[in-house]
N, C-alpha and C positions, 0 to 999 in steps of 0.2 A: 679460540674457537675450534671446533672439531674440524680436522682436515677434510673429511668427507663432505662437509657442508659446502665446500667450493663447487662440488658437482651439482648440488641443488640450486645454488644461487644463480649460476649462469642461465638456468632455465626459469627460475622464479622471478627474477628481476624484470626481464622484458614482458613476461606474462602479467605481472602486477602493473607495469607501466601501461600495457594495453588496456587493462581495466580502468585505470585512473584516467587515461586519455579519453576513454568513452564517457566517463562520468563528468569530468571537468573539461569539456570540449574547448572552452575558451583558452585553456592553458595547455592544449594538446601538444603544441610544438615544444614548449619548455619541458614538459614531462617526457616527451619522446627523446630529445637529445640527452637529457640527464640520465634517463634509463639506459640509453645506449652507452654512455660514458661509464656508468657504474658496472654494466655488464662486461665491458672491455677490461675494466680493472679486475673483476672477478675471474675473467679468462686468463689474465696474467697470473693471478693467484693459483688457479687450477694447474697451469703448466708448472709452476714452481712446486706445488704439492706433489705432482706426479714425478717430477725429477728427483725430489729429495725424500719422498715417502713411498714411492713406488706406485704401482697400479692401484686405482681406487675402485672398489665395488660397493654398491649400496643397494639394499633392498628396502624400498619405501614401505612404511606402515608396519614394519616388523615381520612381513610375510616372508616365507622361505623362498629362495631362488627357484623360479619355475612356477610359482603361484601368484606372486604380486608383481608390481612394476620394479624392474631392476635397472640400475644405471651402472655404467662401466666406463671408466676413463683411463686410457693408457696414453702413451706418447703420441700416437697418431691421432686419437680422438681429441686430445688437448690441443695439439697443433691446429687441427681443423676448426675447433671452437675459437681459438685465438684469432685465426685468419678471418673467420666469419664475423667476429665481434669488431675487429678493426675496420673491416670494410663497411659494416653496418654503421659504425660510429662516423666514419668519413662521410658516408652518404647522408647520415642524419644531420650533421652540421651543414652540409650542402643544401639539404631540402628545406631548411628554415627560410632561406632566401629564394629558393626555386619556386615554391608555391606562394602565390601572392594573395589569395583570398582566404578568409577564415573558413569558408566551406570546404576548400581543398584540404586545409590542415585537419579539419575535423574528420574527413574521410580517410586521409592518408595515414595518420599516425597510429590509430588502433590496428589497422591492417598491417602496417609496417612492423610493429612490435610483435604481432602474432607471427609474422614471417620469421623474425629473429628467434622467437621462442621455439618454433617448429624446427629450425635449423639446428639449434643447440641441443634440443631434445633428441633429434635424429642422430647426431654425432655421438651422443652419450647413451643411446638405447642399448639395453642388454638382452632384449628378446625380440623375436621377429614380429610379434603382433604390435608391440609398441612402435616399431618402425613403420608398420602400416598406418597407424594412427597419425604419426608425425608426417608421413607422406601425404595423407589426405589434407591435414591442416596446411601443409606447405603448398600444395597445389591449389587449394581454394583461395588462400590469401594471395598467392602470386597472380592468379588469374584475375582476382578482384582489383589488385593494384594495377595490372595491365590495363584494365578498363578505365582507369582514371585518366587515360589519354583523351577520353571523351569523344574523339572523332570516330567516324564510322569504321575506319580501318582498324582503330584500336579496339573497338567493341567486337568487331569480327574476329580479330586475332585473339582477344581474351576468351571468347566463346570456344574457339578452336583449341586454345590452350587448355581450357577446362575439360573439354571432351577427351582430348588426348591424355591428359593427366588421369582422368577417371578410368580410361581404358588400361593405362599402365598399372594403376592401383588394383584393378580387377584381376589382371594377370598375376600380380604379386599375391593377392589374397587367395587365389586358386592354389598357388604353390604352398602357402602356409597351411591351407586346409588339408592338403595331401600329407604334409609333414606331421601335422597334429594327429591326423587319423592313424598314421603309422607309428608314431613314437610317443604320443600322449603328452608332449611338452612343446613349447615354442622358445624355450631358453636356448640361446645360441651355443653355449658351452655343452649343454646336454645333448643337443641335436648333433653337434660335431663329434661327440664321443660315440653316439649310437648309430650314426649314419651308415647305411649299407649300400654297396654298389649294386643297385638293382633298377629296374625300369621306373619304379616310383621315384627314386632319388634323381634319376636323370630327368624325369618329367618336371619335378619341382625346380631343379636347376635351370632348365631351359625356359620354364615359365617366368621365373624371376629375372633371368637375363633379358628376356624379351620385354617384360614390363619396364625394367630399369633402363634398357637401351632406348625405349620410347621416351622416357622421362629425361634422359641425358642427351637426346637428339643425336644419337649415333647414326651415321649414314647407313641405310637410306631412309631412316625414320626421323629425319631432321626437318621435314616440311613445315612443321609448326613454328620452329624457332625464329627464322628471319622476320616474319611479320610481327611476332610478339615482341621481340627485342627491339625492333626498329620503330615501333609505334607507341610503346609505353613511355611514360614520363622518364626523364633522364636518370634520376636516382633509382627508379624501379628497373630500368634497363640494366643499370650497373649491377644490381643485386641478382637479377635473373641470370646474367651471363657469368658473373663472378662466383655466385654462391649456389643458386638453385640447381643448376646442372651439375655442379661439383658434388652436391649432396648425393645425387644418384650415382655418380662415379665412385664416391666413397663407399657406398653400399656394395657396388660391384666388387671393389677391392676386398672388402671384408668377407663377403660371401665366397669369393673365388679362392682366396688364400687361407681362409680359416674354416668356415662352416662346411663348404663343399670341397675341401681340398682333396679327399679321396676320389672324387668324381672328375675333377678337371684333368684334361689331357692336352698334350702339345698340339694335337689336331684341332681341338676346339679353340685353343689359344691362337692358333694361326688363322682360324676363321675370323676371330675378333680382330686380329692384327690386320687382315686383309680389308675388313670393313673400315678400320682406322686409316689405312693407307688411301682408300678411296675417298674418305672424308677429308683427308689432308689435301688431296689433289682437287677434288670438286669444290671444297670450301674456299681454298685459296684462289682458284680460277674465278669463282663467282664473286669473291671480294674484289678481285682485280677489275671485273666488269661492272661493279656496283656504281650507281650514279649518285647515291647519297652516303654521307659519312656513317650514319647509324646503321644503314644496311650493310656497308662494308664491314663494320665492327661485328655485326651479327653473323655474317658468313665466315668471318675470321674465327669466330667461336666454334663453328662447325669443324674447321680445320684443326684448331688447337686441341679440341677434344679427341680428334683422330690420333694425334701424337700420343695422347695418354694411353689409349688402348694398344698402340704399337709396342708398348713396353711389355705386354703380357707374354707374347711368344718367347721373348728373350729371357724373362724372369723364370719361365718354366724349365729352361735348360741350364741355367746357372745355379750354382750352389755356394753355400758358405758365405764368405766375406764379399765375394763379387756380387752375389745376389743382394746382399744387404745394401751395398753401395748403389746398385741400380734401382732398388726399391726407393731409397732416399732420393735419388735423382728424379724418379717419377713424381713423388710428392712435391719436390722442389719445383718441378715444371708446373704442376697444378697450382701451387701457391703463386708463382710468378704470373701465370695467366690471370689468376683472380685479381691481383692488384693492378696489373696493367690494363685489363679490360674494364675494370670499374673506373679507373682514371680516364680512359678513352671515352667512355660513355658520359661521364660527368663533363668532360671538356666539350663533347658534342652538344650537350645541353646548354652550355654557356654560349656556344656558337649559334645555336638555334635561337636563343633568347635575344642576342644582340645583333645578329646578322639577319635574322628572320627566316633563314633556311639553312640546310646542310648539303646543298647540291655541290658536289665536288668540283665541277667545271666552273662554278661561279664563286670560288673561294679566294680569288685574287685579292691581295691587300690584307689578308688575315694577319700576317705578321706585323703590319702597321696598325691594324685595327684592334687586335687582341694578341699582343706579343707573348704574354705569359701562357695564355691558352694554347697558342701554337707550340710553345716549348713543351707543354705537358703532352700534347699529341705526339711530338717527336720522341719524348722519353718513353711513352707507352709503345711507340713503334719500334724502338730499340729492343724492348722485351719481346714483342710479338715476332720480330724477325729472328731473335735469338742471338743478338750481338753481345760481346763482352762489354761490361762486367755483369750483365743481367743474370738472374737465376735461370732463365730459359736457356741461356748459352750453356751453362753447366749441365742442365737436363739433357739438352741435345747432344752435348759432348759425350756424356756417359751412354746415351742411346747409341751413338755412332760407334763408340768403343766396344760395346757389348755385341753389336751386329758383326763387327770384324772378328771379335774374339770367338763367337759361336759359328762363324762361317755363314751367317744369314745376310749376305751382302745386298740382297734385294731391298731390305729396309733402308740401306744407305741411299739408294737411288731415290726413294720416296722422300727421304729427309732432305736431300740436296734440291730436288725439284720443288718441294714444298717451301723451303727456305728462299729459293730464288723468286718464287711467285709472291711470297710475303714481302720480300724486298721490293718487288715491283709495285705492289699495291700501296705500300707505305710511302715509297718515293713518288708515286703518282699523286698521292694525297698531298704530300709536302711540296711537290713541285707547283701545284696550283695555289697552295697557301702562300708560297713565297713570291707569287706574282705581284708586281709593283703597280700601285695606283697613284696618280698624280697628287691627289689631296684626300686624306682620310682623317676624319675626326674620331679620336679615340674615346670610347665610352668609359664611364666609371663602372667597374665591376667590383661587387662586394668581395672583400677578402675571404669571407666565409664560403664563397663559391670556389674560388681558384685555389686557395690553400689546401683544402682537403684533397682535391684532385691532384695537386702537386705532390702532396705527401704520399699518396697511394702510388703515383708514378715513380717517385724516388725509391720507395720500398721495392718495387718490382725491378728497377734498373740497377740500383746500387745496394740497397739493404740486403736483399736475398742473395745476391751474387757474392758480396764481400763477407757476409755473415753465414754462408752456407754450412760451414762446419758445425755450427751449433745445432742445425737441424738434425744431422745424423746422431748427435748425442741425445737429442730429445726423443728421436724415434727408437733409440736403444731400449726405451721402456715400453715398446709396443709388444703386447702379448701375442702369443701364437696359439690360435684355437680358443682364445678366451674373449668373450664379448663379441660384438658384431664387428 
């Protein structure tokens, strides 16, 4: 089979699954998890192809680059597609038992597979307009999935999510309108080659950064995230935190280091870093004060996203091999958070199902009541704090080393305080969970709920940390100035 076909299949399979789940609604759950499993297999194939055959570029329909839909897969794109596909697969297996009525399955699976389609298409998009299309599909499917929580709070959060997403998309669309008027193309490579340092370029960059910062909930634009993530159904919360906000961050990385590289400056990078630092401190403090487990996890996401943008000012001043190692550490941190947070939200869903609530102060006896679920929460907590051997530990270690190496010691203070606050909110949660009750009847929890969450937590805590060196070899195939 043609090697470039792997790029198409990771998009086509979930899209076909969504169509089939809509037509054969009585078999939606089976179609959903089978499509997710096949997509994950194709994602592994795509990474293998990129590693052995190099960067893959594909112009659909035979149109020239710049005229038709172009797809682009390098090491970074392939890694993100694989991460997304594995999280979607874990959540899909979990969702088969989570949703109890046929009506819930009929509503969930087409939207879920459209979400997976949009994510993979976004990671592989080769031009700025196709990114806009995938952002719209991603935002609409994500807000509709959030509304499946059915309660008033979930519906209100979904509507706010939709409006915020549309606003972010409009800012992005304004930027690509400016670029098309100036350069007559929206292909990322062609714009990167033609881009000039002028007010129009600055306006496009700032509009895109503003729109994507809104979509990734970067402080102080995070107001929509906690209600949406804490009120959505558990598998949806897992995807929103692990994948949807990561898609916006991925676009910021591509635009910053490739398309708009001539316009980015250390000053602007420090502004982003400062917003990230405030996100770390505010998000961690809010997580420490949260009364519910899912709300704690949502505020923790605000903080973890802050760490990611703190890499930018350090990457701007490093060069050569040191910069490559730090870039890999940033990607490793993003992957670690994706797996850990998806595991935490799935575990929270189990707790809600069998305990009837997720109020932290009332979690005494959880270790007796749901021992494996508590273990999953503890594993996810290790990655969120950044303890060894998690991938987050290595990410923070390289961030710390780069801060000392460049003399930017103030980032070290943020890192230390943020890690202490994360330790506090994780231990507060576990302290209540380990409270003893005299007599507790242990419920039967389906293996298809706990095993996917456990697998994701183990990936964050051990898989990424112990296998981190492979990531840098995969990222060696990342293009510079090519693709998004």
